[in-house]
DSSP file (Angstrom, degrees, kcal/mol; ACC not computed):
  #  RESIDUE AA STRUCTURE BP1 BP2  ACC     N-H-->O    O-->H-N    N-H-->O    O-->H-N    TCO  KAPPA ALPHA  PHI   PSI    X-CA   Y-CA   Z-CA
    1    1 A M              0   0    0      0, 0.0    23,-2.1     0, 0.0     2,-0.4   0.000 360.0 360.0 360.0 151.7  106.9  109.7   97.9
    2    2 A K  E     -A   23   0A   0     21,-0.2    60,-2.9     2,-0.0    61,-0.6  -0.937 360.0-177.0-118.0 138.7  109.3  107.3   96.2
    3    3 A V  E     -Ab  22  63A   0     19,-2.4    19,-2.8    -2,-0.4     2,-0.6  -0.997  20.5-139.0-135.0 128.9  110.4  103.9   97.6
    4    4 A R  E     -Ab  21  64A   0     59,-3.1    61,-2.7    -2,-0.4     2,-0.4  -0.795  23.8-164.0 -91.9 127.2  113.0  101.6   95.9
    5    5 A V  E     -Ab  20  65A   0     15,-3.1    15,-2.4    -2,-0.6     2,-0.5  -0.917   9.5-169.4-115.0 129.9  111.8   98.0   96.2
    6    6 A R  E     -Ab  19  66A   0     59,-2.5    61,-2.8    -2,-0.4     2,-0.3  -0.981  10.5-152.2-116.7 127.2  114.0   94.9   95.6
    7    7 A L  E     - b   0  67A   0     11,-2.4     2,-0.4    -2,-0.5    61,-0.2  -0.682   8.3-151.3 -93.6 152.6  112.5   91.4   95.3
    8    8 A I    >   -     0   0    0     59,-1.7     3,-1.5    -2,-0.3     4,-0.1  -0.906  48.0 -25.8-119.5 142.3  114.3   88.2   96.2
    9    9 A G  T >> S+     0   0    0     -2,-0.4     3,-1.7     1,-0.3     4,-0.6  -0.216 125.7   3.1  63.2-138.8  114.0   84.6   95.0
   10   10 A Q  H 3> S+     0   0    0      1,-0.3     4,-2.3     2,-0.2    -1,-0.3   0.681 121.2  72.4 -55.8 -25.8  110.8   83.4   93.5
   11   11 A F  H <> S+     0   0    0     -3,-1.5     4,-2.1     1,-0.2     6,-0.3   0.784  87.4  61.9 -62.4 -28.8  109.2   86.8   93.9
   12   12 A M  H <>>S+     0   0    0     -3,-1.7     4,-1.1     2,-0.2     5,-0.8   0.934 112.1  36.2 -65.1 -48.6  111.3   88.2   91.1
   13   13 A E  H  <5S+     0   0    0     -4,-0.6    -2,-0.2     1,-0.2    -1,-0.2   0.918 117.1  52.0 -74.8 -40.4  109.7   85.8   88.5
   14   14 A R  H  <5S+     0   0    0     -4,-2.3    -2,-0.2     1,-0.2    -1,-0.2   0.850 121.0  31.2 -66.0 -33.7  106.3   85.9   90.0
   15   15 A F  H  <5S-     0   0    0     -4,-2.1    -1,-0.2     2,-0.2    -2,-0.2   0.488 106.9-121.5-106.6  -6.9  106.0   89.7   90.1
   16   16 A G  T  <5S+     0   0    0     -4,-1.1     2,-0.3    -5,-0.2    -3,-0.2   0.698  76.9  74.1  80.1  19.6  108.1   90.4   87.0
   17   17 A F      < -     0   0    0     -5,-0.8    -2,-0.2    -6,-0.3    -1,-0.1  -0.979  52.6-158.4-158.8 155.2  110.9   92.6   88.3
   18   18 A G  S    S-     0   0    0      1,-0.4   -11,-2.4    -2,-0.3     2,-0.3   0.759  84.4  -2.3 -98.1 -42.9  113.9   92.4   90.5
   19   19 A E  E     +A    6   0A   0    -13,-0.2    -1,-0.4    -7,-0.1     2,-0.3  -0.991  68.9 150.7-151.3 143.9  114.1   96.0   91.5
   20   20 A K  E     -A    5   0A   0    -15,-2.4   -15,-3.1    -2,-0.3     2,-0.5  -0.981  40.3-108.9-167.8 160.8  112.2   99.2   90.8
   21   21 A E  E     -A    4   0A   0     -2,-0.3     2,-0.4   -17,-0.2   -17,-0.2  -0.823  33.7-164.4 -97.7 132.7  111.2  102.5   92.2
   22   22 A L  E     -A    3   0A   0    -19,-2.8   -19,-2.4    -2,-0.5     2,-0.6  -0.940  18.0-134.0-121.7 140.1  107.5  103.0   93.2
   23   23 A K  E     +A    2   0A   0     -2,-0.4   -21,-0.2   -21,-0.2    -2,-0.0  -0.841  34.9 175.5 -86.7 120.5  105.5  106.1   93.9
   24   24 A V        -     0   0    0    -23,-2.1     4,-0.1    -2,-0.6     2,-0.0  -0.857  34.1 -95.1-123.5 158.7  103.5  105.5   97.1
   25   25 A P        -     0   0    0      0, 0.0    -1,-0.0     0, 0.0     7,-0.0  -0.338  52.3 -93.0 -67.3 154.0  101.2  107.8   99.1
   26   26 A S  S    S+     0   0    0      1,-0.2     2,-0.1    -2,-0.0    34,-0.1  -0.973 111.1  35.2-114.3 125.3  102.7  109.6  102.1
   27   27 A P  S    S+     0   0    0      0, 0.0     2,-0.4     0, 0.0    -1,-0.2   0.508  82.7 168.5 -82.8 158.1  102.4  108.3  104.7
   28   28 A C  E     -E   59   0B   0     31,-0.6    31,-3.4    -2,-0.1     2,-0.1  -0.990  17.3-154.6-138.3 129.5  102.8  104.7  103.7
   29   29 A T  E  >  -E   58   0B   0     -2,-0.4     4,-2.0    29,-0.3    29,-0.2  -0.383  37.3-102.0 -90.2 169.1  103.4  101.6  106.0
   30   30 A T  H  > S+     0   0    0     27,-2.0     4,-2.6    24,-0.4     5,-0.2   0.935 126.6  52.8 -54.5 -46.8  105.0   98.3  105.2
   31   31 A A  H  > S+     0   0    0     24,-2.5     4,-2.1     1,-0.2    -1,-0.2   0.851 106.0  52.8 -60.3 -35.0  101.5   96.9  104.9
   32   32 A C  H  > S+     0   0    0     23,-0.3     4,-2.7     2,-0.2    -1,-0.2   0.935 111.1  48.0 -60.0 -49.9  100.5   99.7  102.4
   33   33 A L  H  X S+     0   0    0     -4,-2.0     4,-1.4     1,-0.2    -2,-0.2   0.915 111.7  47.9 -61.5 -48.6  103.5   98.8  100.2
   34   34 A V  H  <>S+     0   0    0     -4,-2.6     5,-2.4     1,-0.2     4,-0.3   0.888 112.3  50.9 -60.4 -41.1  102.8   95.0  100.3
   35   35 A S  H ><5S+     0   0    0     -4,-2.1     3,-2.2     1,-0.2    -2,-0.2   0.958 107.3  52.5 -60.1 -53.1   99.2   95.8   99.4
   36   36 A R  H 3<5S+     0   0    0     -4,-2.7    -1,-0.2     1,-0.3    -2,-0.2   0.787 110.9  48.3 -53.1 -29.9  100.1   98.0   96.4
   37   37 A L  T 3<5S-     0   0    0     -4,-1.4    -1,-0.3    -5,-0.2    -2,-0.2   0.501 114.0-119.5 -92.6   1.1  102.3   95.2   95.1
   38   38 A G  T < 5S+     0   0    0     -3,-2.2    -3,-0.2    -4,-0.3    -2,-0.1   0.857  75.3 126.4  64.2  40.1   99.6   92.6   95.5
   39   39 A M    > < +     0   0    0     -5,-2.4     3,-1.7    -6,-0.1    -4,-0.2   0.161  26.7 137.6-110.4  14.2  101.5   90.5   97.9
   40   40 A E  T 3  S+     0   0    0     -6,-0.3     3,-0.1     1,-0.2    -9,-0.0  -0.365  70.3  22.9 -64.3 146.4   99.0   90.3  100.8
   41   41 A G  T 3  S+     0   0    0      1,-0.3    -1,-0.2     3,-0.0     2,-0.2   0.307  93.9 124.4  87.0  -9.9   98.6   86.9  102.3
   42   42 A L  S <  S-     0   0    0     -3,-1.7     2,-1.0     1,-0.1    -1,-0.3  -0.553  71.0-112.9 -83.7 147.8  102.1   85.7  101.1
   43   43 A D        +     0   0    0     -2,-0.2    27,-1.9    -3,-0.1     2,-0.3  -0.738  65.7 137.2 -75.9 102.0  104.7   84.4  103.6
   44   44 A L  E     -C   69   0A   0     -2,-1.0     2,-0.4    25,-0.3    -3,-0.0  -0.941  47.7-138.2-147.4 169.9  107.4   87.2  103.3
   45   45 A V  E     -C   68   0A   0     23,-2.7    23,-2.4    -2,-0.3     2,-0.5  -0.993  13.6-155.8-129.4 136.6  109.8   89.4  105.2
   46   46 A V  E     -C   67   0A   0      7,-0.5     7,-3.1    -2,-0.4     2,-0.3  -0.961  16.2-172.1-115.0 129.7  110.3   93.0  104.4
   47   47 A T  E     -CD  66  52A   0     19,-2.6    19,-2.2    -2,-0.5     2,-0.4  -0.891  16.6-168.2-120.9 149.2  113.6   94.6  105.4
   48   48 A R  E >  S-CD  65  51A   0      3,-2.1     3,-2.0    -2,-0.3    17,-0.2  -0.991  86.9  -8.7-130.4 125.2  115.1   98.2  105.5
   49   49 A N  T 3  S-     0   0    0     15,-0.6    16,-0.1    -2,-0.4    -1,-0.0   0.845 131.1 -58.2  53.5  32.4  118.8   98.5  106.0
   50   50 A G  T 3  S+     0   0    0      1,-0.2    -1,-0.3    16,-0.0    15,-0.0   0.483 114.2 115.8  74.0   6.7  118.9   94.8  106.8
   51   51 A L  E <   -D   48   0A   0     -3,-2.0    -3,-2.1     1,-0.0    -1,-0.2  -0.890  70.0-114.8-106.3 138.3  116.4   95.1  109.6
   52   52 A P  E     -D   47   0A   0      0, 0.0     2,-0.3     0, 0.0    -5,-0.3  -0.392  28.3-147.1 -73.8 142.9  113.0   93.5  109.5
   53   53 A L        -     0   0    0     -7,-3.1    -7,-0.5    -2,-0.1     5,-0.0  -0.763   7.2-132.8-107.3 153.0  109.9   95.8  109.4
   54   54 A S    >   -     0   0    0     -2,-0.3     3,-1.7    -9,-0.1   -24,-0.4  -0.641  34.1-102.6 -97.8 161.5  106.5   95.2  111.0
   55   55 A P  T 3  S+     0   0    0      0, 0.0   -24,-2.5     0, 0.0   -23,-0.3   0.787 120.9  52.9 -56.3 -27.2  103.4   95.8  108.9
   56   56 A S  T 3  S+     0   0    0    -26,-0.2     2,-0.2   -27,-0.2    -3,-0.0   0.506  80.3 118.1 -91.9  -4.5  102.7   99.1  110.9
   57   57 A D    <   -     0   0    0     -3,-1.7   -27,-2.0     1,-0.1     2,-0.3  -0.452  64.0-127.0 -65.0 132.9  106.2  100.6  110.2
   58   58 A K  E     -E   29   0B   0    -29,-0.2     2,-0.3    -2,-0.2   -29,-0.3  -0.594  17.9-139.4 -85.2 136.7  106.2  103.8  108.3
   59   59 A L  E     -E   28   0B   0    -31,-3.4   -31,-0.6    -2,-0.3     2,-0.3  -0.682  13.4-141.5 -93.3 152.7  108.3  104.1  105.2
   60   60 A G    >   -     0   0    0     -2,-0.3     3,-2.0   -33,-0.1     2,-0.1  -0.706  32.0 -81.3-106.4 161.0  110.3  107.2  104.3
   61   61 A D  T 3  S+     0   0    0      1,-0.3   -58,-0.2    -2,-0.3    -1,-0.1  -0.433 117.2  11.8 -58.5 130.5  111.0  109.0  101.0
   62   62 A D  T 3  S+     0   0    0    -60,-2.9    -1,-0.3     1,-0.3   -59,-0.2   0.604  89.2 157.5  73.0  18.9  113.8  107.3   99.1
   63   63 A D  E <   -b    3   0A   0     -3,-2.0   -59,-3.1   -61,-0.6     2,-0.5  -0.400  34.9-142.9 -66.3 150.4  113.8  104.2  101.5
   64   64 A R  E     -b    4   0A   0    -61,-0.2   -15,-0.6    -2,-0.1     2,-0.3  -0.986  24.8-179.4-115.0 120.3  115.3  101.1  100.0
   65   65 A V  E     -bC   5  48A   0    -61,-2.7   -59,-2.5    -2,-0.5     2,-0.5  -0.898  18.1-150.6-121.4 151.6  113.4   97.9  101.0
   66   66 A V  E     -bC   6  47A   0    -19,-2.2   -19,-2.6    -2,-0.3     2,-0.5  -0.982   6.4-161.7-121.8 131.6  113.9   94.3  100.2
   67   67 A I  E     +bC   7  46A   0    -61,-2.8   -59,-1.7    -2,-0.5   -21,-0.2  -0.962  17.8 171.4-114.3 122.7  111.0   91.8  100.1
   68   68 A A  E     - C   0  45A   0    -23,-2.4   -23,-2.7    -2,-0.5     2,-0.1  -0.934  34.6-109.9-131.5 152.0  111.9   88.1  100.3
   69   69 A P  E     - C   0  44A   0      0, 0.0     2,-0.6     0, 0.0   -25,-0.3  -0.433  39.7-108.5 -70.5 152.2  109.9   84.9  100.7
   70   70 A I        -     0   0    0    -27,-1.9     2,-0.4    -2,-0.1   -27,-0.1  -0.796  35.6-151.3 -85.6 125.3  110.2   83.2  104.1
   71   71 A F        +     0   0    0     -2,-0.6     2,-0.3     2,-0.0   -27,-0.0  -0.741  19.7 171.9 -95.0 140.9  112.2   80.0  103.6
   72   72 A S        +     0   0    0     -2,-0.4     2,-0.3     0, 0.0    -2,-0.0  -0.957  27.3  72.4-141.2 165.6  111.7   77.0  105.8
   73   73 A G              0   0    0     -2,-0.3    -2,-0.0     1,-0.1     0, 0.0  -0.742 360.0 360.0 121.0-172.3  112.9   73.5  105.9
   74   74 A G              0   0    0     -2,-0.3    -1,-0.1     0, 0.0     0, 0.0   0.419 360.0 360.0-143.1 360.0  116.1   71.9  106.7
């Protein structure tokens, strides 16, 4: 299964890409994708079609997801 991943903000520099297509096992959850990218334990949000995903949400073939750091402060 293929998933297109776009990183936002500091994640682009930290992980060395802005957007790329990844092959992942089927089925693959949001947590599976985050793990494959080596992003476990980071404060982040994963969205698909602008809506946040939970770690247990299943991804589909050709999904486009965005992974962004959680921003805080004022």
